[in-house]
DRENDO-1510 file (C-alpha; in Angstrom, 1 decimal, always signed):
<recs>
REC; n; res; u; v; w
REC; 1; MET; +0.0; +0.0; +0.0 .
REC; 2; PRO; +1.4; +3.5; -0.9 .
REC; 3; ASP; +2.0; +5.7; +2.1 .
REC; 4; CYS; +0.8; +9.3; +1.9 .
REC; 5; GLN; +2.6; +10.5; +5.1 .
REC; 6; GLU; +5.0; +13.4; +5.1 .
REC; 7; GLY; +8.7; +12.4; +4.7 .
REC; 8; PHE; +8.1; +9.7; +2.2 .
REC; 9; PRO; +9.1; +9.9; -1.5 .
REC; 10; VAL; +6.8; +11.9; -3.7 .
REC; 11; VAL; +4.8; +9.8; -6.0 .
REC; 12; GLN; +3.5; +11.8; -9.0 .
REC; 13; LEU; +0.1; +10.7; -10.2 .
REC; 14; THR; +0.2; +13.2; -13.1 .
REC; 15; LYS; +2.4; +16.1; -14.1 .
REC; 16; HIS; +0.9; +18.5; -11.6 .
REC; 17; PHE; -0.6; +16.2; -8.9 .
REC; 18; SER; +1.1; +14.0; -6.3 .
REC; 19; LEU; -0.2; +11.1; -4.3 .
REC; 20; GLU; +0.7; +13.1; -1.2 .
REC; 21; GLU; -1.5; +16.1; -2.0 .
REC; 22; MET; -4.4; +13.8; -3.0 .
REC; 23; CYS; -4.2; +12.1; +0.4 .
REC; 24; HIS; -3.3; +15.0; +2.6 .
REC; 25; THR; -5.4; +15.3; +5.8 .
REC; 26; ASN; -5.3; +17.2; +9.0 .
REC; 27; GLN; -6.8; +14.3; +10.8 .
REC; 28; PRO; -4.5; +12.2; +13.1 .
REC; 29; TYR; -5.2; +8.9; +11.2 .
REC; 30; PRO; -3.2; +7.0; +8.6 .
REC; 31; ASN; -4.6; +7.8; +5.1 .
REC; 32; ALA; -2.9; +5.4; +2.7 .
REC; 33; PRO; -4.9; +4.2; -0.3 .
REC; 34; SER; -4.8; +0.7; -1.9 .
REC; 35; GLN; -3.4; +0.3; -5.4 .
REC; 36; VAL; -7.0; +0.3; -6.7 .
REC; 37; GLU; -7.7; +3.6; -5.1 .
REC; 38; VAL; -4.4; +5.0; -6.4 .
REC; 39; THR; -5.4; +4.1; -9.9 .
REC; 40; SER; -8.8; +5.9; -9.4 .
REC; 41; LEU; -6.9; +9.0; -8.1 .
REC; 42; ARG; -4.7; +8.9; -11.1 .
REC; 43; ILE; -7.7; +8.8; -13.5 .
REC; 44; LEU; -9.4; +11.6; -11.6 .
REC; 45; CYS; -6.3; +13.7; -11.9 .
REC; 46; GLU; -5.8; +12.9; -15.6 .
REC; 47; ARG; -9.5; +13.4; -16.7 .
REC; 48; VAL; -10.6; +16.2; -14.4 .
REC; 49; LEU; -7.9; +18.0; -12.4 .
REC; 50; GLU; -5.3; +18.4; -15.1 .
REC; 51; PRO; -7.8; +19.9; -17.6 .
REC; 52; ILE; -8.9; +22.3; -14.8 .
REC; 53; ARG; -5.3; +23.3; -14.2 .
REC; 54; ALA; -4.7; +23.9; -17.9 .
REC; 55; GLU; -7.6; +26.3; -18.0 .
REC; 56; PHE; -7.3; +28.1; -14.7 .
REC; 57; GLY; -3.8; +27.5; -13.3 .
REC; 58; PRO; -3.1; +26.0; -9.9 .
REC; 59; VAL; -5.7; +23.8; -8.3 .
REC; 60; LEU; -5.9; +23.5; -4.5 .
REC; 61; VAL; -7.0; +20.1; -3.3 .
REC; 62; ASN; -8.8; +20.5; +0.0 .
REC; 63; SER; -9.7; +16.8; +0.2 .
REC; 64; GLY; -9.0; +13.9; -2.0 .
REC; 65; TYR; -8.7; +10.3; -0.9 .
REC; 66; ARG; -10.1; +9.6; +2.6 .
REC; 67; GLY; -9.5; +6.3; +4.5 .
REC; 68; SER; -12.4; +5.1; +6.7 .
REC; 69; LYS; -11.2; +6.8; +9.9 .
REC; 70; VAL; -10.4; +10.1; +8.1 .
REC; 71; ASN; -13.8; +10.0; +6.3 .
REC; 72; ALA; -15.7; +9.4; +9.6 .
REC; 73; ALA; -13.8; +12.1; +11.4 .
REC; 74; VAL; -14.9; +14.7; +8.8 .
REC; 75; GLY; -18.5; +13.5; +9.1 .
REC; 76; SER; -18.8; +12.1; +5.6 .
REC; 77; SER; -20.8; +9.1; +4.5 .
REC; 78; ASP; -19.0; +5.8; +4.3 .
REC; 79; LYS; -20.4; +5.6; +0.7 .
REC; 80; SER; -18.5; +8.8; -0.3 .
REC; 81; GLN; -16.5; +8.6; -3.5 .
REC; 82; HIS; -13.6; +10.1; -1.5 .
REC; 83; ARG; -13.3; +6.6; +0.1 .
REC; 84; LYS; -12.6; +5.1; -3.4 .
REC; 85; GLY; -10.2; +7.7; -4.6 .
REC; 86; GLU; -12.8; +8.9; -7.1 .
REC; 87; ALA; -13.5; +12.4; -5.7 .
REC; 88; ALA; -11.7; +15.7; -4.7 .
REC; 89; ASP; -12.9; +18.9; -3.1 .
REC; 90; ILE; -11.0; +21.7; -4.9 .
REC; 91; GLU; -10.7; +25.4; -5.4 .
REC; 92; CYS; -8.7; +27.5; -8.0 .
REC; 93; PRO; -7.4; +30.8; -6.7 .
REC; 94; ALA; -7.8; +32.4; -10.1 .
REC; 95; VAL; -11.6; +32.1; -10.2 .
REC; 96; SER; -14.7; +31.9; -8.0 .
REC; 97; ASN; -15.9; +28.5; -7.1 .
REC; 98; SER; -19.2; +29.2; -9.0 .
REC; 99; VAL; -17.2; +30.0; -12.2 .
REC; 100; LEU; -15.1; +26.8; -11.6 .
REC; 101; ALA; -18.2; +24.6; -11.1 .
REC; 102; LYS; -19.9; +26.0; -14.2 .
REC; 103; TRP; -16.8; +25.5; -16.3 .
REC; 104; ILE; -16.5; +21.8; -15.2 .
REC; 105; ARG; -20.2; +21.3; -15.9 .
REC; 106; ASP; -19.9; +22.7; -19.4 .
REC; 107; ASN; -16.5; +21.3; -20.4 .
REC; 108; LEU; -15.6; +18.0; -18.7 .
REC; 109; GLU; -16.9; +14.5; -18.2 .
REC; 110; PHE; -17.5; +13.7; -14.5 .
REC; 111; ASP; -19.7; +11.5; -12.3 .
REC; 112; GLN; -20.8; +14.1; -9.8 .
REC; 113; LEU; -20.3; +17.9; -9.4 .
REC; 114; ILE; -21.4; +19.8; -6.3 .
REC; 115; LEU; -20.9; +23.5; -5.7 .
REC; 116; GLU; -20.7; +23.3; -1.9 .
REC; 117; ALA; -21.2; +26.1; +0.7 .
REC; 118; TYR; -20.9; +28.8; -1.9 .
REC; 119; LYS; -22.3; +32.2; -1.0 .
REC; 120; PRO; -23.3; +34.4; -4.0 .
REC; 121; GLY; -21.3; +37.6; -4.0 .
REC; 122; VAL; -18.5; +36.0; -2.0 .
REC; 123; PRO; -16.2; +34.6; -4.7 .
REC; 124; GLY; -13.8; +32.7; -2.4 .
REC; 125; SER; -16.6; +31.0; -0.4 .
REC; 126; GLY; -17.2; +27.3; -0.5 .
REC; 127; TRP; -15.5; +24.7; -2.7 .
REC; 128; VAL; -16.2; +22.4; -5.6 .
REC; 129; HIS; -16.6; +18.6; -5.1 .
REC; 130; VAL; -16.0; +16.7; -8.4 .
REC; 131; SER; -15.8; +13.0; -9.0 .
REC; 132; TYR; -14.9; +10.7; -11.8 .
REC; 133; ARG; -15.8; +7.0; -11.9 .
REC; 134; SER; -14.7; +5.0; -14.9 .
REC; 135; GLY; -17.8; +3.3; -16.4 .
REC; 136; ARG; -20.3; +5.6; -14.6 .
REC; 137; LEU; -20.4; +9.2; -15.6 .
REC; 138; ARG; -23.8; +10.4; -14.4 .
REC; 139; LYS; -23.1; +14.1; -14.9 .
REC; 140; SER; -25.0; +14.7; -11.7 .
REC; 141; VAL; -24.9; +18.5; -10.9 .
REC; 142; LEU; -25.9; +19.8; -7.5 .
REC; 143; THR; -25.6; +22.8; -5.2 .
REC; 144; MET; -25.2; +22.3; -1.5 .
REC; 145; THR; -26.1; +25.1; +0.9 .
REC; 146; MET; -26.1; +25.0; +4.7 .
REC; 147; GLY; -29.6; +25.0; +6.1 .
REC; 148; SER; -30.7; +25.3; +9.7 .
REC; 149; HIS; -30.5; +21.4; +10.1 .
REC; 150; GLY; -27.4; +20.7; +8.0 .
REC; 151; PRO; -26.6; +20.5; +4.3 .
REC; 152; VAL; -29.4; +21.0; +1.7 .
REC; 153; TYR; -28.9; +19.8; -1.9 .
REC; 154; THR; -30.6; +21.1; -4.9 .
REC; 155; GLN; -30.3; +20.2; -8.6 .
REC; 156; GLY; -28.1; +22.3; -10.8 .
REC; 157; ILE; -25.8; +25.2; -10.1 .
</recs>
């Protein structure tokens, strides 16, 4: 199993994305993906993140792969595509998250795209969740806002 902890050799998944950044977490748990999950991360980087970087410049990966303990610690579902190495929560400093999400929607193949916690008029707010699963590209597009009892999901951006 590859190790994503600091101090280990850098493993490049693609030209601009390393395994370490796709597994980075602030949680105190090991977060090492299996080879199957590494393959999924590589495909996500090739098909989604590299084209975004080509269009907008640097891509900040807030969350990529999450092992079971990391995933539980951040309050995410055990069915999350992050668990399989198929999803990343990202931002691009050059554009608002709304612009980023709309560009992905209009220009890339993906399984799920969610504009999360974005506040209109506040360009740096929120983040974009995007997933890619070989063999299943639903092109599901959602917006998540925070309601009084937690996240609320609506269709579209």
